[in-house]
C-alpha positions in Angstrom: 28.5 -120.5 -47.9 28.7 -117.0 -47.3 29.6 -116.3 -43.8 27.6 -113.8 -42.0 29.5 -110.9 -40.7 28.3 -109.0 -37.9 28.4 -105.4 -38.7 29.3 -103.2 -35.8 26.5 -100.8 -34.9 27.6 -97.2 -34.8 27.9 -96.1 -31.2 26.1 -92.9 -30.3 28.4 -90.1 -29.7 28.5 -88.5 -26.3 26.4 -85.3 -25.7 28.5 -82.3 -25.0 27.3 -79.1 -23.4 27.1 -76.1 -25.7 30.0 -73.8 -25.6 29.7 -71.1 -22.9 29.6 -67.4 -23.8 32.7 -65.7 -22.5 31.9 -63.0 -20.0 32.0 -59.5 -21.4 34.5 -57.2 -19.9 33.8 -53.5 -19.6 36.4 -51.3 -21.1 38.2 -49.0 -18.8 36.7 -45.9 -20.6 33.1 -47.3 -20.0 33.8 -47.8 -16.3 35.2 -44.3 -15.9 32.1 -42.9 -17.7 29.7 -44.7 -15.3 31.6 -43.4 -12.3 31.4 -39.9 -13.7 27.6 -40.2 -14.2 27.0 -41.5 -10.7 29.2 -38.8 -9.2 27.3 -36.1 -11.1 23.9 -37.4 -10.0 25.0 -37.5 -6.4 26.4 -33.9 -6.6 23.2 -32.6 -8.2 21.1 -34.3 -5.6 23.1 -32.7 -2.8 23.0 -29.3 -4.4 19.2 -29.5 -5.0 18.6 -30.6 -1.4 20.8 -27.8 -0.1 19.0 -25.2 -2.2 15.6 -26.4 -1.0 16.8 -26.1 2.6 18.2 -22.6 2.0 14.9 -21.5 0.4 13.0 -22.7 3.5 14.9 -20.2 5.7 12.9 -17.0 5.8 12.7 -13.9 8.1 9.7 -13.3 10.3 9.8 -9.5 11.1 7.2 -8.3 13.6 6.4 -4.8 15.1 6.3 -4.8 18.9 6.3 -2.3 21.7 4.4 0.3 19.5 4.1 3.7 21.3 1.9 6.4 19.9 2.6 9.9 21.4 0.0 12.5 22.3 -1.0 14.6 19.2 -0.1 18.2 19.0 -3.0 20.0 17.4 -2.9 23.2 15.1 -6.4 24.7 14.4 -6.5 27.3 11.7 -9.1 29.8 10.4 -8.6 31.6 7.1 -10.2 33.0 4.0 -9.8 30.4 1.4 -11.4 32.7 -1.2 -11.7 36.5 -0.9 -13.3 38.1 -3.9 -14.0 41.4 -2.2 -16.9 43.5 -3.5 -18.7 41.6 -6.3 -21.3 43.3 -8.6 -24.0 41.0 -9.8 -23.7 38.4 -11.2 -21.1 36.5 -9.2 -19.7 33.0 -9.2 -17.3 30.8 -7.2 -15.5 27.5 -7.6 -13.3 26.1 -4.8 -11.7 22.7 -4.1 -10.6 21.9 -0.6 -7.0 20.9 0.3 -7.9 19.9 3.9 -11.0 18.6 5.6 -12.9 21.1 7.7 -15.8 23.5 7.9 -16.1 25.8 4.9 -18.5 28.8 4.8 -19.9 30.9 1.9 -20.2 34.5 3.1 -22.2 37.3 1.5 -21.3 40.5 3.4 -23.3 43.7 3.3 -21.4 45.4 6.1 -20.4 48.3 3.9 -24.0 49.3 3.4 -25.7 51.6 6.0 -29.3 51.6 4.9 -29.7 49.3 1.8 -30.4 45.6 2.1 -29.4 43.2 -0.6 -31.4 40.3 -2.0 -29.3 37.3 -3.1 -30.3 34.2 -5.1 -27.7 31.5 -5.3 -27.5 28.1 -7.0 -24.6 26.0 -5.7 -23.3 22.4 -5.9 -21.5 20.7 -3.0 -20.5 17.1 -2.6 -22.2 16.4 -6.0 -25.6 17.8 -4.8 -27.1 21.0 -6.3 -29.2 23.4 -4.3 -30.9 26.8 -4.8 -31.4 29.4 -2.1 -32.6 33.0 -1.8 -32.1 35.3 1.1 -31.8 39.0 2.2 -28.7 40.5 3.7 -29.5 43.4 5.9 -27.2 46.5 6.0 -24.2 46.0 8.3 -24.7 42.2 8.4 -23.8 39.1 6.4 -25.3 35.8 5.5 -23.6 32.4 5.7 -23.9 28.9 4.3 -21.6 26.3 6.0 -20.5 22.8 5.0 -18.4 20.1 6.5 -16.1 19.0 3.6 -13.4 16.4 3.2 -10.1 16.8 1.5 -10.5 17.3 -2.2 -14.2 18.2 -2.1 -15.5 20.9 -4.5 -18.1 23.6 -4.0 -19.1 25.9 -6.9 -22.0 28.0 -8.1 -23.2 31.4 -9.1 -25.4 34.1 -7.5 -27.3 37.3 -8.4 -27.6 40.4 -6.2 -30.2 43.1 -6.3 -30.6 46.2 -4.2 -28.5 49.4 -4.1 -25.6 49.0 -6.5 -26.4 45.3 -6.9 -23.2 44.4 -5.1 -22.0 42.5 -2.0 -18.7 41.3 -0.5 -18.2 37.6 -1.1 -15.6 35.2 0.5 -15.2 31.6 1.6 -13.8 30.9 5.1 -12.1 27.7 6.1 -11.8 26.3 9.6 -9.3 23.4 9.5 -7.1 21.6 12.0 -4.0 19.5 11.7 -2.2 17.4 14.3 1.3 16.1 14.6 2.0 12.8 16.2 5.3 11.1 17.1 5.6 7.3 17.5 8.2 4.6 18.1 8.3 0.8 17.9 10.6 -2.2 18.0 11.1 -4.7 15.1 12.0 -8.3 16.1 12.9 -11.2 13.8 12.3 -14.7 15.4 12.6 -16.2 11.9 15.3 -18.4 10.4 17.1 -15.8 8.3 18.2 -12.1 8.2 15.7 -9.9 6.5 14.5 -6.5 5.2 11.1 -5.2 6.2 9.0 -2.2 5.4 7.1 -0.7 8.3 4.1 1.5 7.7 2.0 3.7 9.9 -1.7 3.0 9.6 -4.5 5.5 10.4 -7.8 3.7 11.2 -6.4 0.6 9.4 -5.4 2.6 6.2 -2.0 3.6 4.9 -0.7 7.0 5.7 2.2 8.8 4.0 4.8 7.4 6.5 6.8 4.3 5.8 10.4 3.1 6.2 12.6 0.1 5.3 14.7 -1.7 7.9 17.3 -4.4 8.1 16.5 -6.8 11.0 19.0 -9.6 11.7 17.8 -13.1 12.7 17.0 -13.3 16.4 17.7 -9.6 16.6 15.8 -6.4 17.0 15.8 -2.8 15.6 14.3 0.4 17.0 12.1 2.5 14.7 10.4 5.9 15.1 8.8 8.7 13.1 6.6 11.7 13.1 3.6 12.4 10.9 1.1 15.3 10.4 -2.5 14.3 10.0 -4.9 16.4 8.1 -7.6 16.7 10.8 -7.9 16.7 14.6 -10.5 14.0 14.8 -9.9 10.9 17.0 -8.0 8.2 15.1 -6.5 4.7 15.8 -2.8 4.7 14.8 -0.8 1.4 14.4 2.4 0.1 12.9 2.2 -2.7 10.3 4.8 -4.7 8.4 3.7 -4.4 4.7 6.5 -6.3 3.0 9.6 -8.4 4.0 12.2 -10.6 2.4 15.4 -12.4 3.0 18.5 -10.2 3.2 
């Protein structure tokens, strides 16, 4: 009889956990690189913030205590054109350099008994006109216009009677005035600054301007003198046209 043998059953082996990955260790060079990057970013952020702060500091220059003096007037009367005795035909062409009253004059004062007939065509302020008149002996005839600076009056004329001649000239009645003024510039802003002060005539620029340095929370005195081209009433003021950080 064959004996039965019990075969031992294979025992299941125990379950072991998978091997753990070893933690990676940063090299010394990598660590130093990271530190440098972080330091650079922090420094850049600090510089940018400081620059933004500095840019926000600006001057604020203002003109105060403006004092406009009493104008000193200088009226003037002169012959802007003096052609003397002109034999027909005659002509004229004049451009003003100052505003004022300008008068065309045909003068027959040298004649004792003969009158002169004059026909004139002229253009003034862009408008053309024709006119005829008689100049009695010993007298003159005038045409007057109120013109501004740079206005032009021109034309031609014919004379008949006697020797067909007449004295011709253009008179100019003008007036200039000189004004002195003073002011104080203040700067309540957050930075020192430069500012350009300008004198305005009826809200428009004149030929006077000057540049000043005004410290933060400080003040600077300014003054000047200007000659205006007429003696009409004007409103004068001081304005700050440009300013910037010093």
